[in-house]
LUMKEPA-693369 format. One record per residue (C-alpha): residue number from 1; residue in three letters; x, y, z. Coordinates in Angstrom, 3 decimals. Each point is the difference from the previous one (the first is absolute). Layout:
BEGIN
- NUM|ALA|X|Y|Z $
...
# end
This chain:
BEGIN
- 1|MET|180.061|68.548|-134.688 $
- 2|ILE|-0.034|-3.016|2.310 $
- 3|ARG|-3.851|0.354|0.717 $
- 4|PHE|-0.856|0.141|-3.504 $
- 5|LEU|2.294|-3.197|-0.733 $
- 6|PHE|-1.513|-1.670|3.068 $
- 7|THR|-3.305|0.721|-1.653 $
- 8|GLY|0.803|-1.466|-3.393 $
- 9|LEU|0.985|-3.377|1.719 $
- 10|ILE|-3.254|-0.170|1.533 $
- 11|ARG|-2.006|0.858|-2.814 $
- 12|ASP|1.653|-2.009|-2.790 $
- 13|LYS|0.539|-3.443|1.817 $
- 14|HIS|1.792|-1.780|-2.935 $
- 15|ARG|2.610|2.023|0.442 $
- 16|SER|0.654|-0.440|4.028 $
- 17|LEU|-2.505|-3.172|0.997 $
- 18|ILE|2.250|-2.838|-1.364 $
- 19|PRO|3.000|1.795|1.115 $
- 20|PHE|-1.237|0.558|3.766 $
- 21|LEU|-1.231|-3.864|0.100 $
- 22|VAL|3.315|-0.759|-1.243 $
- 23|THR|2.017|1.798|2.305 $
- 24|SER|-2.511|-1.109|3.133 $
- 25|ILE|0.335|-3.639|-0.649 $
- 26|GLY|3.872|0.255|-0.081 $
- 27|VAL|0.387|2.357|3.006 $
- 28|MET|-2.688|-2.582|1.700 $
- 29|LEU|1.859|-3.404|-0.806 $
- 30|THR|3.287|1.961|1.071 $
- 31|VAL|-1.191|0.949|3.334 $
- 32|VAL|-1.683|-3.543|0.476 $
- 33|PHE|3.328|-1.558|-0.973 $
- 34|HIS|1.998|1.893|2.431 $
- 35|ALA|-2.442|-0.603|3.112 $
- 36|TRP|0.125|-3.542|-0.807 $
- 37|MET|3.491|-1.013|-0.512 $
- 38|THR|0.722|2.139|3.392 $
- 39|GLY|-2.456|-2.046|1.803 $
- 40|VAL|0.748|-3.387|-1.542 $
- 41|ILE|3.850|0.372|1.078 $
- 42|GLY|-0.796|1.785|3.212 $
- 43|ASN|-2.811|-2.891|0.912 $
- 44|SER|2.608|-2.538|-0.327 $
- 45|ILE|2.346|1.795|2.608 $
- 46|GLU|-2.828|1.214|2.514 $
- 47|PHE|-1.641|-3.602|-0.365 $
- 48|ASN|3.204|-1.939|1.240 $
- 49|ALA|0.710|2.976|3.015 $
- 50|LYS|-3.093|-0.181|1.115 $
- 51|PHE|-0.090|-3.927|0.537 $
- 52|SER|3.569|-0.456|0.387 $
- 53|THR|2.716|2.918|0.251 $
- 54|GLY|-1.419|2.688|1.125 $
- 55|HIS|1.662|3.335|-1.204 $
- 56|VAL|2.576|-0.459|2.492 $
- 57|LYS|0.508|-3.119|1.938 $
- 58|ILE|1.375|-0.400|3.585 $
- 59|MET|1.378|-3.398|0.974 $
- 60|THR|2.964|-1.701|2.281 $
- 61|ARG|3.265|-0.303|-2.174 $
- 62|ALA|-0.195|-3.582|0.395 $
- 63|TYR|-3.700|-0.195|-0.890 $
- 64|ALA|0.570|2.043|-3.225 $
- 65|GLU|3.018|-2.702|-1.256 $
- 66|ASN|-2.598|-2.738|-0.072 $
- 67|ALA|-3.238|2.414|-0.726 $
- 68|SER|-1.271|-2.216|-2.101 $
- 69|GLN|0.078|-2.907|2.653 $
- 70|THR|-2.007|2.209|2.284 $
- 71|PRO|1.886|-1.224|2.999 $
- 72|ASN|-2.269|1.485|2.837 $
- 73|ASP|2.836|-1.416|2.294 $
- 74|LEU|2.272|2.866|-1.023 $
- 75|ALA|-3.506|2.604|0.266 $
- 76|ILE|0.116|3.402|1.778 $
- 77|LEU|-0.196|0.131|3.597 $
- 78|GLY|-1.406|3.045|1.674 $
- 79|THR|-2.604|1.077|-2.247 $
- 80|ASP|-2.347|1.457|2.266 $
- 81|THR|2.994|2.863|1.136 $
- 82|LEU|1.027|-0.012|-3.718 $
- 83|MET|-3.260|0.945|-1.470 $
- 84|LYS|-0.126|3.255|2.186 $
- 85|ILE|3.413|0.951|-1.070 $
- 86|ILE|0.030|-0.574|-3.878 $
- 87|PRO|-2.797|2.389|-0.708 $
- 88|LYS|1.446|2.695|1.823 $
- 89|LEU|3.386|-0.435|-1.811 $
- 90|ILE|-1.060|-0.428|-3.114 $
- 91|PRO|-3.459|2.431|-0.625 $
- 92|GLY|-2.021|-0.332|-3.185 $
- 93|MET|0.113|-3.861|0.012 $
- 94|ASP|-2.326|-2.363|1.347 $
- 95|PHE|1.244|-3.494|1.332 $
- 96|ALA|-1.446|-3.087|0.462 $
- 97|GLU|1.192|-3.344|1.827 $
- 98|ARG|-0.423|-2.906|-1.790 $
- 99|ILE|0.917|-3.659|0.719 $
- 100|TYR|0.338|-2.561|-2.884 $
- 101|PHE|-0.233|-3.932|0.639 $
- 102|GLY|-0.674|-3.002|-1.590 $
- 103|GLY|-2.067|-3.099|1.660 $
- 104|ILE|-2.151|-2.658|-0.783 $
- 105|VAL|-3.773|0.496|0.535 $
- 106|ASP|-1.820|-3.246|1.347 $
- 107|VAL|-3.661|0.101|-0.288 $
- 108|PRO|-1.484|-2.579|2.525 $
- 109|ASP|-3.250|-2.337|-0.119 $
- 110|ASN|-2.803|-0.533|2.422 $
- 111|GLN|2.138|-2.450|1.783 $
- 112|GLY|3.094|2.545|0.127 $
- 113|GLU|2.006|-1.795|-2.350 $
- 114|THR|1.483|1.688|-3.030 $
- 115|ARG|-2.535|-0.144|-2.806 $
- 116|ALA|2.389|2.422|-2.606 $
- 117|GLN|3.539|1.706|0.299 $
- 118|GLY|1.526|2.551|-2.050 $
- 119|PRO|3.120|2.108|-0.573 $
- 120|ALA|-0.350|3.635|1.312 $
- 121|MET|1.469|3.273|-0.501 $
- 122|GLY|-0.989|2.636|2.772 $
- 123|ILE|0.433|3.299|1.046 $
- 124|GLY|-0.459|1.822|2.954 $
- 125|ILE|-1.178|3.453|-0.407 $
- 126|ASP|-2.165|2.838|2.024 $
- 127|LEU|-3.619|-1.215|0.124 $
- 128|LEU|-1.563|0.538|3.103 $
- 129|SER|1.404|3.047|1.613 $
- 130|GLY|-2.252|2.228|-2.111 $
- 131|ASP|2.259|1.250|-2.124 $
- 132|VAL|-1.295|-1.221|-4.077 $
- 133|SER|3.264|1.660|-1.856 $
- 134|GLU|1.521|-3.877|-0.207 $
- 135|ALA|-3.034|-1.739|-0.786 $
- 136|GLU|-0.439|2.856|-2.554 $
- 137|ARG|3.223|-0.409|-1.345 $
- 138|LEU|-0.395|-3.545|-0.833 $
- 139|ASN|-3.415|0.747|-1.731 $
- 140|LEU|-1.873|-2.653|2.751 $
- 141|PRO|-3.422|2.257|-0.224 $
- 142|SER|-0.099|-0.514|-4.096 $
- 143|SER|1.243|-3.455|0.260 $
- 144|LEU|-2.180|-1.253|2.439 $
- 145|LYS|-2.095|-2.960|-1.556 $
- 146|GLU|-1.847|-2.173|2.813 $
- 147|GLY|-0.070|1.185|3.784 $
- 148|ARG|0.984|3.447|1.121 $
- 149|LEU|3.325|1.178|1.434 $
- 150|PRO|1.418|-1.293|3.425 $
- 151|VAL|-1.500|1.925|2.898 $
- 152|ASN|0.648|-1.927|3.080 $
- 153|LYS|3.486|-1.980|1.084 $
- 154|ASN|1.000|-3.005|-1.637 $
- 155|GLU|-2.353|0.688|-3.093 $
- 156|VAL|1.797|-0.236|-3.234 $
- 157|LEU|-0.111|0.000|-3.740 $
- 158|LEU|0.738|-2.113|-2.820 $
- 159|SER|0.293|-0.246|-3.923 $
- 160|ARG|-3.158|-1.268|-1.528 $
- 161|LYS|1.841|-2.281|-2.122 $
- 162|PHE|1.206|-1.152|2.856 $
- 163|ALA|-2.837|-0.643|2.570 $
- 164|GLU|-1.942|-1.750|-2.800 $
- 165|ARG|2.907|-2.397|-0.062 $
- 166|LEU|-0.046|-0.522|3.747 $
- 167|ASP|-4.067|-0.267|-0.269 $
- 168|LEU|-0.390|3.224|2.510 $
- 169|GLU|-2.259|2.342|0.363 $
- 170|PRO|-0.442|3.179|2.151 $
- 171|GLY|-0.609|-0.962|3.613 $
- 172|ASP|2.534|-3.267|-0.279 $
- 173|THR|2.652|-0.482|2.202 $
- 174|LEU|3.705|-1.023|-1.331 $
- 175|THR|3.369|-0.387|2.011 $
- 176|LEU|3.206|1.214|-1.258 $
- 177|VAL|2.902|-2.020|0.091 $
- 178|SER|3.076|2.134|0.104 $
- 179|THR|3.347|0.395|2.133 $
- 180|THR|0.306|2.881|2.712 $
- 181|MET|2.772|2.521|-0.398 $
- 182|TYR|2.353|-2.232|2.297 $
- 183|GLY|-0.446|-2.824|-2.750 $
- 184|GLU|-2.828|-1.861|2.215 $
- 185|PHE|-2.689|-1.894|-1.145 $
- 186|THR|-3.706|1.953|0.597 $
- 187|LEU|-3.436|-0.958|-0.821 $
- 188|HIS|-2.720|3.086|0.069 $
- 189|ASN|-3.217|-0.107|-1.224 $
- 190|PHE|-1.906|2.873|-1.793 $
- 191|VAL|-3.681|0.486|-1.074 $
- 192|LEU|-0.463|0.830|-3.471 $
- 193|ALA|-1.510|3.651|-0.546 $
- 194|GLY|-0.306|0.317|-3.829 $
- 195|THR|1.418|-1.151|-3.336 $
- 196|VAL|2.188|2.680|-2.460 $
- 197|GLU|1.045|0.032|-3.054 $
- 198|PHE|2.944|1.523|-1.501 $
- 199|GLY|0.248|-0.690|-3.425 $
- 200|THR|3.582|-1.089|0.024 $
- 201|THR|0.915|-3.446|0.085 $
- 202|ALA|2.841|0.086|2.303 $
- 203|LEU|-2.309|1.527|3.083 $
- 204|ASP|-3.290|-2.032|-1.120 $
- 205|ARG|1.854|-3.472|0.399 $
- 206|GLY|0.137|-0.119|3.583 $
- 207|THR|-0.149|3.251|1.723 $
- 208|VAL|-0.794|0.421|3.893 $
- 209|ILE|-0.501|3.630|1.261 $
- 210|ALA|-0.294|0.804|3.640 $
- 211|ASP|0.387|2.737|2.641 $
- 212|ILE|3.343|0.341|1.204 $
- 213|GLY|-0.831|-0.229|3.503 $
- 214|ASP|-1.108|-3.264|-0.481 $
- 215|VAL|3.115|-1.058|-2.330 $
- 216|ARG|1.932|1.056|3.047 $
- 217|GLU|-1.775|-2.255|2.309 $
- 218|ALA|0.123|-3.337|-2.328 $
- 219|LEU|3.811|0.823|-0.900 $
- 220|ASN|1.229|1.038|3.428 $
- 221|MET|0.737|3.564|-1.404 $
- 222|GLN|-1.187|2.419|2.393 $
- 223|ASP|1.734|3.525|-0.577 $
- 224|ALA|1.458|-1.116|-3.443 $
- 225|ALA|-0.326|0.156|-3.254 $
- 226|GLY|1.935|-1.471|-2.929 $
- 227|GLU|-0.316|3.072|-2.218 $
- 228|ILE|-1.364|3.685|0.557 $
- 229|LEU|-0.948|1.293|-3.177 $
- 230|GLY|0.000|3.905|-1.076 $
- 231|PHE|-2.115|1.879|-2.371 $
- 232|LEU|0.571|3.208|-1.377 $
- 233|ALA|-3.191|2.273|0.764 $
- 234|SER|-0.210|0.797|-3.779 $
- 235|GLY|-0.955|-3.703|-0.638 $
- 236|THR|2.505|0.036|-2.784 $
- 237|TYR|3.585|-1.390|0.167 $
- 238|ASP|2.654|2.725|0.013 $
- 239|ASP|3.733|-1.114|-0.360 $
- 240|GLU|1.660|3.066|1.345 $
- 241|LYS|-2.283|0.330|2.813 $
- 242|ALA|0.023|-3.851|0.812 $
- 243|GLY|3.893|0.317|-0.539 $
- 244|MET|0.461|3.225|2.903 $
- 245|THR|-2.041|-1.740|2.644 $
- 246|ALA|1.554|-3.254|-0.499 $
- 247|SER|3.281|1.441|0.552 $
- 248|ARG|-0.941|1.894|3.012 $
- 249|PHE|-1.595|-2.754|1.453 $
- 250|ASN|2.975|-2.442|-0.690 $
- 251|SER|2.492|2.983|1.608 $
- 252|ARG|-1.656|-0.655|3.282 $
- 253|TYR|-1.059|-3.419|0.488 $
- 254|SER|2.154|-2.112|-2.173 $
- 255|SER|3.056|-1.614|0.842 $
- 256|ALA|2.322|-2.312|-2.447 $
- 257|ASP|1.113|-1.781|3.403 $
- 258|ASP|-3.145|-1.142|1.411 $
- 259|GLU|-2.401|-1.917|-2.205 $
- 260|PHE|-3.095|0.495|2.305 $
- 261|SER|0.634|3.719|-0.460 $
- 262|LEU|-3.048|1.664|-2.565 $
- 263|VAL|0.387|0.689|-3.491 $
- 264|MET|-2.508|1.954|-2.258 $
- 265|LYS|0.207|-0.915|-3.835 $
- 266|LYS|-1.587|2.119|-2.751 $
- 267|LEU|-2.156|-1.770|-2.282 $
- 268|PRO|2.395|-0.558|-2.675 $
- 269|GLU|2.207|-2.176|2.150 $
- 270|LEU|-2.945|-2.249|0.656 $
- 271|ASN|-0.986|-3.231|-1.748 $
- 272|ASN|1.738|1.170|-3.397 $
- 273|MET|-2.354|2.982|-0.500 $
- 274|ASP|3.553|2.471|-1.016 $
- 275|PHE|-0.264|-1.246|-3.616 $
- 276|LEU|-3.912|1.144|-0.080 $
- 277|VAL|0.206|3.484|2.043 $
- 278|GLU|3.638|0.895|-1.830 $
- 279|PHE|-1.730|-0.667|-3.631 $
- 280|SER|-3.815|0.307|0.370 $
- 281|GLY|0.703|3.876|-0.404 $
- 282|LYS|2.292|-0.433|-3.045 $
- 283|LEU|-2.428|-2.455|-1.457 $
- 284|LYS|-2.890|2.578|0.755 $
- 285|ALA|2.118|2.933|-1.791 $
- 286|ILE|0.431|-2.089|-2.947 $
- 287|LEU|-3.118|-1.546|-0.355 $
- 288|VAL|-2.066|3.494|0.142 $
- 289|ALA|2.856|1.363|-2.442 $
- 290|VAL|-0.590|-2.222|-2.664 $
- 291|PHE|-3.604|0.501|0.611 $
- 292|ILE|-0.085|3.505|-0.464 $
- 293|ILE|2.490|0.487|-2.580 $
- 294|ALA|-2.100|-2.506|-2.363 $
- 295|MET|-3.312|2.213|0.917 $
- 296|SER|1.611|2.954|-0.805 $
- 297|LEU|0.716|-1.267|-3.486 $
- 298|ILE|-3.628|-0.833|-0.236 $
- 299|LEU|-0.989|3.585|0.893 $
- 300|TRP|2.819|1.349|-1.975 $
- 301|ASN|-0.971|-1.694|-3.215 $
- 302|ALA|-3.831|1.285|0.868 $
- 303|GLY|1.261|3.520|0.289 $
- 304|LEU|2.250|-0.115|-3.201 $
- 305|LEU|-2.986|-1.885|-2.096 $
- 306|GLY|-2.338|2.856|1.442 $
- 307|GLY|2.049|2.564|-1.061 $
- 308|LEU|1.011|-1.080|-3.540 $
- 309|ARG|-4.165|-0.941|-0.742 $
- 310|ARG|-0.540|4.048|0.176 $
- 311|TYR|2.743|0.957|-2.026 $
- 312|GLY|-3.114|0.680|-2.606 $
- 313|GLU|-1.088|2.421|2.684 $
- 314|PHE|3.082|1.547|0.515 $
- 315|GLY|0.153|0.943|-3.583 $
- 316|MET|-3.236|1.632|-0.050 $
- 317|ARG|1.060|1.972|3.081 $
- 318|LEU|3.053|1.308|-2.066 $
- 319|ALA|-1.602|0.865|-2.937 $
- 320|ILE|-2.357|2.177|1.492 $
- 321|GLY|2.782|1.928|1.620 $
- 322|GLU|0.914|-1.521|3.469 $
- 323|GLU|3.712|-0.301|0.820 $
- 324|LYS|1.801|-3.184|0.266 $
- 325|SER|1.259|0.176|3.617 $
- 326|HIS|-3.470|1.329|0.973 $
- 327|VAL|-1.640|-3.242|-1.421 $
- 328|TYR|3.100|-2.090|1.665 $
- 329|LYS|-0.968|1.854|3.303 $
- 330|THR|-3.737|-0.577|0.421 $
- 331|MET|0.794|-3.501|-0.917 $
- 332|ILE|2.220|-0.495|2.359 $
- 333|ILE|-2.470|1.652|2.698 $
- 334|GLU|-2.556|-2.321|-0.980 $
- 335|SER|2.286|-3.258|0.104 $
- 336|ILE|0.246|1.603|3.856 $
- 337|ILE|-3.164|0.121|0.345 $
- 338|ILE|-1.102|-3.206|-1.062 $
- 339|GLY|3.201|-1.437|1.984 $
- 340|PHE|-0.893|1.703|2.975 $
- 341|PHE|-3.682|-0.808|0.264 $
- 342|GLY|0.850|-3.445|-1.322 $
- 343|SER|2.783|-0.992|2.979 $
- 344|VAL|-2.326|1.600|2.481 $
- 345|ALA|-2.976|-2.519|-0.832 $
- 346|GLY|2.121|-2.544|-0.717 $
- 347|THR|2.352|0.252|3.422 $
- 348|ALA|-4.107|0.268|2.074 $
- 349|LEU|-1.138|-3.426|-2.023 $
- 350|GLY|3.272|-1.339|0.470 $
- 351|LEU|0.331|0.336|4.092 $
- 352|THR|-3.814|-0.767|0.095 $
- 353|ILE|0.870|-3.431|-1.218 $
- 354|ALA|3.033|0.006|1.769 $
- 355|LEU|-1.488|0.803|3.483 $
- 356|TYR|-2.702|-3.000|-0.964 $
- 357|LEU|3.252|-2.128|-0.269 $
- 358|GLN|1.504|1.084|2.994 $
- 359|ASN|-3.307|-0.250|2.027 $
- 360|GLN|-1.420|-3.247|-1.141 $
- 361|GLY|3.460|-1.877|-1.664 $
- 362|LEU|-0.050|-2.551|-2.830 $
- 363|ASP|0.158|-3.463|0.581 $
- 364|LEU|2.137|-1.886|-1.927 $
- 365|GLY|-0.071|-3.199|2.023 $
- 366|PHE|-1.051|-2.141|-2.698 $
- 367|MET|3.561|0.567|-1.759 $
- 368|MET|2.176|-0.828|3.057 $
- 369|LYS|-1.753|-3.115|1.699 $
- 370|ASN|3.601|-0.771|1.190 $
- 371|ALA|0.610|3.747|1.382 $
- 372|SER|2.894|-0.181|2.155 $
- 373|ILE|-0.347|2.136|3.661 $
- 374|MET|1.908|2.904|-2.253 $
- 375|MET|-2.751|0.700|-2.025 $
- 376|PRO|-3.309|0.832|0.407 $
- 377|GLN|-3.095|-1.118|-1.727 $
- 378|VAL|-1.662|3.397|0.437 $
- 379|PHE|1.666|2.793|-1.737 $
- 380|ARG|-0.837|3.354|0.281 $
- 381|ALA|0.938|3.761|-1.205 $
- 382|HIS|1.783|2.535|1.799 $
- 383|ILE|-0.523|3.701|-0.915 $
- 384|THR|2.966|1.703|0.828 $
- 385|PRO|0.797|4.036|-0.590 $
- 386|ALA|1.713|-0.742|-3.154 $
- 387|THR|-3.566|-1.315|-1.405 $
- 388|PHE|-1.222|3.066|-0.025 $
- 389|TYR|1.994|1.255|-2.732 $
- 390|ILE|1.884|-2.422|-1.661 $
- 391|GLY|-2.832|-0.329|-2.426 $
- 392|PHE|0.802|3.545|-1.424 $
- 393|ILE|3.098|-1.195|-1.557 $
- 394|PRO|-1.256|-1.910|-2.793 $
- 395|GLY|-3.502|1.838|0.067 $
- 396|PHE|1.294|3.661|-0.490 $
- 397|ILE|3.712|-0.032|-0.349 $
- 398|SER|-0.187|-2.867|-2.805 $
- 399|ALA|-3.049|1.991|-2.012 $
- 400|GLN|1.686|2.967|-0.193 $
- 401|VAL|3.047|-1.240|-1.236 $
- 402|GLY|-2.026|-1.896|-3.009 $
- 403|THR|-2.067|3.543|-0.677 $
- 404|MET|3.168|1.803|-0.196 $
- 405|LEU|1.516|-2.575|-2.501 $
- 406|ALA|-2.797|0.196|-1.816 $
- 407|GLY|-0.213|3.626|-0.039 $
- 408|ALA|3.227|0.241|-1.328 $
- 409|GLY|-0.837|-1.011|-3.658 $
- 410|ILE|-2.223|3.239|0.015 $
- 411|TYR|3.504|1.906|-0.383 $
- 412|LYS|1.531|-2.756|-2.588 $
- 413|ARG|-3.273|0.265|-2.062 $
- 414|GLN|-1.334|2.758|-2.224 $
- 415|THR|-2.893|1.585|0.363 $
- 416|SER|-1.010|-1.122|-3.396 $
- 417|GLN|0.671|-4.156|1.032 $
- 418|LEU|-1.636|0.444|3.004 $
- 419|PHE|-2.870|1.630|-1.857 $
- 420|LYS|-0.091|-3.261|-2.272 $
- 421|GLU|-0.199|-2.170|2.828 $
- 422|LEU|-3.416|1.374|0.856 $
- 423|GLU|-1.189|-1.066|-3.476 $
- 424|ALA|1.136|-3.425|0.299 $
# end
């Protein structure tokens, strides 16, 4: 019987095409919306993690209390040894040393006199060891606008707007004016290797990125780092795993009586990220639930109207001797077939669009010209296991409910009344 009904649906496009298209479009929109909301909320968290907090961060207790000031005089010492111990203590995480610093970039003229100056925010990361994970984490290859990435000592990257304001081009010399870890005045010459653009005002205003070895030399921070950031192997933040990792580390290294003892903090404890992390999951669930309910009502109504329009057909079938229960059963089976294939087609199409949005992203920078470091300007979708089946809720279940309600009218009407609707 199922084969007979399936063949009938294929031959009679008036009975199957419109419900199939409506179901497919509704499921597609649900899948894309779920992937998009998951990605947008996750993008904001991961963007901040990559540039500032990590999924967990190791600091000295004194540094952590004044972290907004990046006090390198309270930095971690003995990092060479520590970086060999931590991966063994905490497997499954990638750790990276960083030094955040401030200063002034001075540009000399041909006579060595100051031609231009500008305040800068500096980041020291691993650029010259051959490990490209930090460069990729900060999207440096894709953000590069002029020149190249540093490959030699004392080469740096500047944000493009900052370089244009100082009238600098790749190959030019610049001087960093700052203070060492011990509070001493320091001058250090660098060569501009290239310029980058992050698409975020806070970073493009005046960012200097250099190899952490060169920054240590400039700031007299040998075997030291301001912060050590940890990233989960999955690439996405997991509050439970981060909490367990922090507790295990702090029980071994942290002491309330020693301000220079190490402390590990998870992402929600840094940069006021607790609100975003705590409510991101709830916000996504609410938005997706509202969208699914709205789409379910639309598809439920489509199933209901599709059944009501066929009352005349049902009257004729009853008039020639078919039982009401058989008519109702075939009606449900047809709806199941249409709902299943419509949901599969809609899910496949939605996943295709979501995959494109996940890989290419959508640049909304024109809407956020003054966006802060907390919010990326290129948003990407994120496909999760739930994305593969969430479209079946409105596409399959809701359509069946609508069809069942419409079919219930068969039992309430007399055969003559249903047959009369055929004449109308």
